[in-house]
N, C-alpha and C positions, 0 to 999 in steps of 0.2 A: 370184556371189562365191565363192572358193574357201574352204574351211575356214583360220582363222587359223594353226591347226598345221602343216597342209600346207605353206600358205607359210611358216613360218619354218623349215623343213625345208631347203626350197627355196631357201634364201638363209643356210642354216646358215654356209656354207663361208666368207662373206664378213663373218662378227660373229667380232672378233678379242676377246682379252683385253687391257689394258692391258697394258704390260709396262714395268721401269724403264726412263726412258728416252723413253719416249711421250710427246709433248705433246698434251696433252689439253685440248681448248679449249673447256672447260664454264660459261664465265662471258661469254663473249662471240664474239658472229658474226663472221665473218673477214672478211664483205662489208659490214657496218653495225655500229651499237652497240647493237643489240638485244641482250638477255639476257637470263637467265629471269625475271625482274622484267618483262620488254616485254609485251603483248597479243601471245597466240598463243606466249610462250615461245621457248625455244632448244631448237634440234633437235643432237643430235652425232650425225654421222656413225661407225655402229660398227666401221667399217672404218679412216678416216683419222683420226679423234677428232675432226676439224675440225668447230666451230660454224656454225650456221645459224638463224639468226630465220626466221620463215613466211613472209618475202616471199621468201626464196632458196633455202630448203632443197627446194623442188619443181625450181628449175635446177640446183640440185646433182644432183639424181636423173636427170634428162632428160641432163646431159652425162657421167655416171661410170653410169649403170646402180644405181649403189647403191639400197638398198631399205630398210633395215632403221635405223633412228636412236634414239636414245634422247631422249625426250621431258625435259624439265625445267620446271617451272613453280615461279613462288614467288610470293607473297603476304604482305605485310606483316600482323605482326602487330599487332592492335589494343591500345594502351596506356591504360589506363581512368585511369593515376595518370600525372603528372609524373614526371620519372624523380626530382627533387630534392625532391617530396613522399612523407616517410616513412610518411604514411597509408595506403599500399599496402600495410602490410605488410612492406616492404623497405627494408633502413637508405639513406640519400639516399647519393650519389654523393661520393667522397670527394674534398677537393683533391689532385692528385698530391703528393708530395713528395720525389719520387725523377724524377733527368733521364734516363727511359726509356720506350721503347715496348713495350705488351705485355707486361710482369713487374708484383710484385706493388708498389705506390706508386707505378709510373708513371704516363702517358699511355695512356690507352685506347686500343687499336685499335679506328675505329669500326666495328662488327658490330651492322647493324639484324638484329631477330626477325623470322625468315621461317617461314612455312609452307609446306613443299616437297612437290612431286606429281610421282614421275617416273614411265615405263611407257615402252613398246618401241610404235613408231610406224611403220607397214610401206608406204610408199607405191607404188604413185600411190593407192591407196585410202583411203590412211589407216586402215588397221587396227588396232586398238591392243592391248597385248596388257601387263596388270599383272602384280606378281609374283605375286599370288593365281590368275591364270589360267594361269600357268607350271607349277602343282603339278597340274593335271591329264594334263599334254603329256608325251611320250616321255623318257624320262630323257636322252637324246643331248641331245636339244633344250632341255629343262628345265635341265642344269647348263650347258652352254655360255653359254646366253642371262643365266643367271642370273650366272655366273664374271662374265660379258663386265658387264651390269649393275652388280654391286657392286666390279667395278676400275674403272669410269668414275666410281663415289660417291666411292672410296677415293683414286683418284689428286688430288696437287693441282694444281687447274690453272695453264696457262701465266700467268695474270695472278697467281695467287696467288705464284707463285717469282718471281714479277719485283720482289716489295713487299718490304718492311722489317718484318715482322712482329712483330720483337722487337728491339730496340737498348737499349743502354745505355748512356748519356753520362758515368755515373759512375764506372765501372770503370776505373778507374789503374794505370798501372806501375811496379814501383818504380826510381825515378831510379839511374841508374848512377853518380852522382856521392852519394849518400847512405851508400854503407858507408866509404869511405874520404875524406869529405868534411874539408878542413882546417880547422879553426875558428882565428882568430890571438889569443891572449893580449894582448888589449889591456885591461883593466881594465876594458870596459864593462860597466853591469848594467841591465836593461831595467824599468823599474816595469810594475806588475800594470795601469796604468792613466795614462788622460791624455796618448796616445800624438799627436806632431805629426810633422809631415814636417820634417826637418831644415833644409831647402833653404826650403822656401814657407809653413811653418806650417800646412797642409792639416789637419784632425783626421780623415777621413772616408779608408777606402779607402787605410787603412796598410800597408806592408810592412815587414819587418826583415828584412835578409839575415844568411842561417845564418852568414855566413864572418868579419863583423868586425859584427855587429849593428847596422849601420846602418840606419836607420830611417826610412822615404822613403815617398811616395805612390806609387801604382799607375797605370798608364795611364789615359790620356783615352780617353772614349770619343765615338762621331760627333757626338752631340748636345752635346757640350761639357762634359758631366759626366764624374763620375768624379776622376782623379786629372791632375797635370802631367808624369809620364812619369818624375820624379826615380827611382825604381828600378829601371827599365830602362835609363835613361843613367849609373846606376852599374855596373849588369851589363856594360854597352859599355863603361866606361873602365878597371873592373879584371879583368872576366872570374868574379866570382862568381857560380856558377849559381844558386842556391839562395836562397828567399826563401820567409817563413812570412807570412799575411795575419793581424797584430795584431786581435783582436777575435772569431775564428773559433774561437780553443785551446781544448779540453774536454779534459777526461779519455779521451775516444774518438779523439783526433784534431783535424785541422785543416788548413787549405787550404796545402799546399804548389806553389809555381810553380817549373817550372825553366826560366831563360831558356835555357839551351845548348838542353834537346829542347823548348823551345816550347810544352808542356804543365803541364796540373795533375798532378802525382806523387806518389807515396808514399815516405816517408824512414820506415822502419823503425827510424832510430836518434833522432828525434824527439825522444822524450822525453830522452835524450843531449846533444843539438844545443841544447835550446832550455834545458837547466841549466845548457852553460856562460857563458850569459848571464845568469843569477839566476830565470830564469821556472821556476816550479814546475807542470808541467803538469797535473797531479792537485789542485788548486786552483783552476785557471781557468775562469770561466763565458764563456758567447758572449755579444759583445755587441754584433757584426754580422752582417749577413747573409753566408752560405757565397755562394762563384763560385753553386756548382749552385744556390742559391734563387735569386739572382739570375736566371741562365738560364731557370730554372721560370719564375718571373714575366714574362719577354719572351715566352717561348713560350706561355705561356697567353693575350698578348694580340693575340698574330700573326696570329689568325683574325679579330679583331674590324674589322668596317667600318671605325666611325669611329675608328680609330686610326691604320689604315694608310694611308687618305686621305681626303682632302675632310671632316674631325673637325667635328664639331656642325652639319652639314648632313644635313635628312634627305631621303636620296636615291628617286627614284622607280624602280622596277622595271621596267626592259624587257624584253619577251619578243618574240617575232616570228624570220624570216627575218633572217640574219647578226646575232642577236643570241642567239646560245647562249653559255653559261658551259661552264668545263672544270675538269674534277676537278682537284686537286693530287691529285701521286701521291707526295708525298713532296719538296719542292725541286723543282718542273717547273713552277712559274712562269715563269722563264725562257724556258720549250718552250712555254707558254701563251702568254704575250705575244706571242712571235717571230708563231706561227704564224697568232694572230688579226689581225695586221697586215697578213700575204704573202694571207691570204685575201680584203682588198680590194683588192688589186690587181689588172684586169683579165686579166692575162696568166695569172695563177695560176688563173681563175676559168676562165677558157677552155679551159686545158690539161686542169686536172684535174674540173670538174666540168660543165662545159657536157656534156661528151661521157659521164660518166661509166657510163653503160648499157653503149657500147660498151669503156671498159674493163675492166669486169665480166665481159662476155662474152668479152673475148680473155685474161682475167688466168688464169694457170699453174693446174696441181692443187694448190697450196698457195699459196693467195693471201696468207697470212697473210707469207710472205717477198718477196712482191712489192713491189717501191718505187711503181710508179706507182700499183697498186690500195688502196695503204695510205693515199697522199697524197691518191689520189681521194676516200676512205674518208672519213679528216678534214674535208677538203673539204666536200664535202656535207652530213656531220655539222654543220659550222658556219653554212652557208648555208642549210638549208633549212628551217630552222626547227622539225625535225621533234621534235626535243630540246629547244626552249628552252620548257620547260613549268615553272611554279613546284613546287619541290622540295615535299613532302608535312611537314607539321609534325607531328612525331610527337606532339607533343599536341593535336592538332587534329581529331578523331575524324567531325566533318563538313565539312571543308573551308570552314567559315565565316568564319576569321579571315583577315583581310588579307593579300596576297601578299608573300611576305618576298622578301628579293634574291636569296638562294641558288635555283638552278634544279637539275632533274635533270642537267641537262648532259648532257657526252659524257666519258670517260674513256679517253684517249689509249695507251692501253697497249702495244698491236700497237705502234703509231705509232712511240715512243718506244724500245720495244726494239729496232725496224729500224733507225733514222736514228742509233741509240748502238752499236748490235752493233760490238766488236771497237775500238770509240775508248776512250782510256783514262779520259776523262771521263766524257762524255756514255752511256757505259753504266753508270755508279752514280747512287746517288740522292742523290747532293752538290750543293750547289747550284753554279750554270756562271755563265758572262759570256753574257749574252743578248748582245753582239755577235759574241762567238768560235761561238756557237752558230748564229748568222745565216747565219755564214759557212760556216760546214762543213755545213749544212742548203742552201745558195745551190751548197758543189761538189756536194754529192751529186746537187742536182738538174743542172749541169753532166754528170755523167759517164751519168747515166742520159736525158737527153735529146742524144745525140750525129747523132740522126735526128729531121726532125719539129720542131716549133715547140719553142723553150727559152724559159720564162717567164724564167730570171734575166736574160735580155738589159734588162729592164728596169729593171734598176742598174745595167748594165754601165757605165763608161765608159772612156776614155783618159785617161791622166794629162802632159803633157807635162813634162818636166823639162829646164830649159837652167841649164847650170852654165859659168861663164866665169872663166877664167882671169886672175886681175890682173895679172899679169908679162906678159903676151902677148896678153891683151885676146881672146883667143882663147875658142871656144865651143863647147860638147857639147850636143845634142841627144841625149835617149832618149826612149821613149814605152812606157808598162805600162799593161796594165788591172787598172781597180782598181773595189770595188764599194762603197767608203762613204768619206766624207768626215769624217777625224780634225781635230777643232777645238780647234786647242790651247785655254787657260785661260789668260792674262796675268794674275796675283793683281795686280802690278804697276799694273793698270790699274782697280782696284778703286775708285769712287766713294765709298764709304762707308771710308775710311780713318780716318777720327780716331774713329768707331763702333768698329771690329774693335780700334784700338790701348787705346782704352779698357777694352774687355770683357778683353780678354789681358790688362792689367794687374793689375784686379780678379781676374781666375784666379789669375795668380800672387802676388799676397797671400792667397791663400785665404777671399777671399770668396766663400762657398758662396750668396750671392744674386745674383749675377755675372747677366748675361743672355748668349742665345746669340746672337750678332748675328752673318749671315750675309751675305757678302762679295757685293755688289752688283757685278757684271764687265758691260758694256756689248757687247752682240751683235757690236756693231762692230767692239770692240777684238780679240775674237776673230777675224772675219772678215781686220783689217789684221796678225795676228800669222801666220795663215794666207799670205797672200798677200806679206808681206814677204820679200825676198831673205836667205839662209840664208849664213853666214858658214861657208867651210870653211877653217878654219886648218892641214891638213894633208894637200891635194891634191897628190895627183901628180900636175903636169902634163907630158904629152908633146910640148910644147913645148918648154919650157924643162928638162926630162930631170932635173926634180928634183922638191921637196913644196914647196909655194909656198900661200898663200891665193888663195881663189876664193869666188865667189856663186852659190848655187843658189838659182832662181825656177821655182816649181813655178804649174802652168796647167792648165786644163783643154783639153783637144785635141777631145773632144765630151760635148755635155750628156745624159745621161742622161734616159728620159722618168720618171722617178723616183728622186729622191735622198733616199740616206741620210747622214744629219750625226750623226757622236758626238760628244760633249762629253768630251774627253778628262782626267774628273777621279777617275781614279787614278793615285795619281803616288809619287815617293818623297821622303822627307823628308830634312832633311840628313844626317840619322842612318841614311839608305838604309833607313830601314824604310817598308814601303807602306803608303799613307794615301788617303782620300778628301778632295778637294777640297769643305768645305763652299760652294758657289756657288749662287745667284740670276744666271740670264741672260736677258734680255729677248730672248729668241726671238723672233722676226717670225712670222706669219701669211701672207707674203707675201716671197719672196729674189728678188731680180736680179743674177745672178752675170754678166751681161753682159762686166762690165770683165776678169772673169777666164780670158778666152777668150783660150786661146793664138794666137802669131801665127808661130809656127816661124821659119824663121832670116833673120835682117833681112836687107835691101839693103847688100852691102860688107862683112859680115860675114865673118870666114877661122873656120873650123872646126878642133878641135885634131885634130892627125895620130891614127890609129887606130893606137896603141902600146900596149903593155900595160905596166904598172911593173916592174921589174927585181924577181923573189921575193929574198924572204931566207930565205939559206941556208948552209950552210958550203959552201966552194967545193973544200974537200981533202975532201970525202965523197962516194962516186958514190950513195947513196943520198940522192934531194932531201926532206931532211926538216927543217922548219923549226926556227930555233935561238930558241928561248924561254926569258923569263924565270922561271924554276919559283915562283918566291917571290912573283912579280906574278900569272900564274895561280892559285896558292893563295890567296892574298887575296881575286881575284875571285870565286874560287868558295868562299869563307867566307862573303861576303854573301848566298849565294843563287845566283847565277847558273849557267845549266847551262854544264859543262866547254868543251866547243867552242867556246860564245859567247867564254869565256874565254882560250882558245888562238887566237882570230881576233883579237879586242880586243890584245891583245900582239903579235902576229904583225902585223896591220895598222897600228899606232903605232909600229913598229920598235924595241921594248923601250926604249919611252923614260920609262917609270913608269908607279906605278898613277891619276898623275891623268890621261894622257892615256888610258891603256886607260878608265879609268872614262867620261871623256865620248865613245870611241867606242861603249861599249856602251849608253850613255844614248842615242844619234842614231840604234842599229840596232834598238832592242828590239822595232820593229814591222816589222823585215824578215823574210818569210818564213821567210828559211834562215837564222833567227836562231842556234837550236841546232843547225844543220845541221853533221856533222863539217867539218873545214879542207882545202880542196882548193887544192892550189898550183898556179900556174902552170905548163901541164904535163903535169899529171896528170889519170889519169880519173876518179878518186874520190879519200872521205880517209881518212883514217888506218881502218886495222883493214879495208882490201877484204878480203873473201875471194873465191879462184876460184871462177870457175860450178860447177865440175864437185862442188867441195866443198860447194855449199851444199844443205841439207836438203829434201828433194823433198816431205815430208811438212808442212814450213814453209810453202812453194813453194802449195801444195796449200791451206793455210789463209787466206793470205794472196788467192787467185785467188777461193775462195768468198765473198770480199767483197765482188766486184764487180772487183776489176784485172785487169789485164793480167799474163800471165807474164812480159814484160820487167819492168814496173812492180813486182811483188815481186821479181824477183831485184834490183833496182837496190837496193830495199829493202833488204833481208839482206844484201848487199854494204857498204853502207854503215853495217852496225851490227853484224859480225863474226857473221852468223848467228844470233841473239838474236830469236827469235821477239814477245815483247815489247817489245824496244826498234825494232824493222823495226815493228811496227802502228803505234807512235808516231810511227816518223820519217815513214812515209808519209801520216798523217793532218795531219801538219805540214807537206807538199812537195806537197800536191796540186796547186797553183800551176803547179811544176815538171814534174809526172808529166803534166798535162794540157794543158801545153804553152801554158798563157795567158798568158805572158809575152811580152810584145811588142818587138821589137827598135827599132832604127831606121829608121824608115820607114814604121811602125804595121804590119810583117808578123809573123805570128807566130814563134815559134822554131820551128816544123814547116815553115814555107816557106821562112824561112833555111836552114836545114838540107839540102831539099828532099826531104827523106826522107818526107813525108807530104800527101797534098792537104788544102786546110785543111775545116773543118767547114761542111756550110751553111747559106746563109744569112748574115746580116750580120753581121759581128763586134760592132759597137757601131750604138746609135742614136744619132742628134745631132736636134738642132731648139734652138729658143731654149734662154738659160739663166734662162728666168723660170718661179716656184715658187708653190704655196699648200699651207699645212701640212695634213696630213690624219688626221697620230697622232702620238705619239709614246709610248717605253716610260719609265716611271720606276723608280726603284732606289732602296730607301729598306736602310741596313745601313753598317755600317761596310767591307765589301769586295764585290766581286763574288762572292767565293766564301761570300759567307751573306748575312741580309737576304732581301728580298721585291721582286719585281718587279710592276706592274701596266702598264694600257696604257692611254690613252684615241685612240678613235676617232672622226673628225669622219661622223655618218652624215645625210644629208639635213638636212645645217645643222645639226645637235645633237651635239656633243659627249657621249660615252659612256663609261662608265668600266667597263672588263673586268677584275675582281677574281678570278683564277679563275672560279667556280660563279656568282658574283652580277655582273650585267649591270644598271649602274643608270643612266638621264641626271645626268651632270655638270653641276653646278650653278657649282662654281668649279674648271675646270681647272689646275692648276699646272703651266702652258705654262713656267715658268721653271727649273724643277727638274727636268727630263726628261733622260734620257742618250742614249736614241736618237732622234732627229727623223728622220719618214718627210715628204717633199715629194711633190707632183707638180706636172708639168708643166703651165703657164696655158696654153691656145690660144688664140693670136693672132686 
């Protein structure tokens, strides 16, 4: 065997020192979930800085010829005492007093205490070189290798940069209304205590409007507690923006909320604004918990098993293949739940897991950026059982205690970074809608499976829409591809109406002991609402050449192998404030949708002529621009709807007023092109079209690097006036259009209709009997899809199992009536 110094000299040209911008993968293997804590440690290539577990480093060496690797192993330090036991000589952990992460007073960033051992390993003979060994080597070797080792150690790992290590939720901005806030001279003086809502007499969660001194209750929380929204309603009626929470006022400040800015804010003139209504800030004492304290209390409970699901039940931890937990990377429970369910579908297992060896063998030089490799890595990690082991208990030195629900599990950092790259929402650490992520991931699968098997076909089905003009009785049939059935929730069909009304009456009277009553909605009522004809009051009929009434009926033109049903729990109240419906639906274990099979054109039925409606435009202007009521557009925008959606609503309702436009918006919110630019008949693009020659080549290259074609990038930039951020947002919201997934009449794809491209290989849709059995569901807890927590339940060998991030346990009482997304598989006849 050659002298190690000579070997190092021979490979010195391949050893690099990390530079700013280099991606150093020193926490996770590119092809598995091995880490420095795993058996065998992690090997970091000293040229590409990719990390490999012990089972893959030889393969990387064989493929690339690279020989020098930086080897990192970490072992957990023994804990003699529990963290909360001050007998160890260390003070007990303090409870968080600040809504923050990684700073004094906030939540600690979980950082285990490890002992780390590092050295250089030369393959294939695995010769080892430590820092001490370098002392005796030639200067040129010692300097280069030492600098490379130090650079790798000092560099932030990719996984570290993807995490939020420090966040302060208490940093508030000065309200733009504070400096010039107008206060009414109405003679109102507020007493120092004894406050009640002026509308409902509630005595908790009381806010005073800083413009007129009105004392009203705050918002209602998702569980029915809190207030009755009277302070919010007062703002909507008056526009008075700032309110202070009574009971939080101290000489140091108070909770001030800006309804206009929709956030907690600072008011530098708060003492002056309070004094206007007779409140001496310097003499006030705190009597209620601040909003920060309330949020901290909620965040401390979020991770508790019994609070999130199946509380009061001792759940048995489960381990083994297909029972692997996933670490929460910071509001990534939506991703965890969706991927757990998808990898119980045979199509995804066979595509990405059954042939993982071939996928890894065919992986590109940087597998961290390859979609197929990272999906296969995730699938194998979930199904193999290699990481489905109990997490070590820091307070249990001998491992003698009973297994806990927590697992070692897997942390899908590379996967999350890859599937979220370039997306305005999924690239962040904010909570997201599980349904939106499911569709986003399916779209990525579609783009990456243009050849070969496509597992998303398991969910793909055809929808037939039949529109009948009530004046001519002629019909129009269209078909489109879909992946999810959106099931409406008819609240007027609740079976416990009297209980709901009684609970509401008690809450309005300020009865704090009023029980929380959940609306009981029959599943049959939801299905009836889905299948019943929809009345279109503003339908332009090509048969009579005018607007008239029509009925639209939706049916299944095909039944998929796996059916996804979304319960439309998120809606708008009468005040247009988003809210979540608190409902219980008796979702069945088996489902027969055969009666909803589409039948196509009926015998003797006439079809509507294929004539486009006349465009709404000025007759004397050469440029085809719509004539829109700007005041109606502005009103809609103020409600929070996208500008282009508001323009389309006014255009397609013929400037007939706010009510008609609002009805159009509510009936088209789920359209894939809801927020796309308004495109007039005869025009090739929307407003703001940019000529091809003026498009930025840099912007085009950026979008193409995300996996889109140059034509698709060009279309996105044209539609968004060559603004890169808007173009990326636009392209992700128009994937169906870009991939020609829409199906026109007769079931042909848009590409086929235009004759521009050949259809993709393989069947576009599968079909079979419409009989299904439930095998999984995803539940959401919280007031909005943008906050709260997701867990999923999956039926494994006739046993329901709950997956709550790293906790995997046998489910005792699966809450099938409270789900958000339900997954059915076809029953074989």
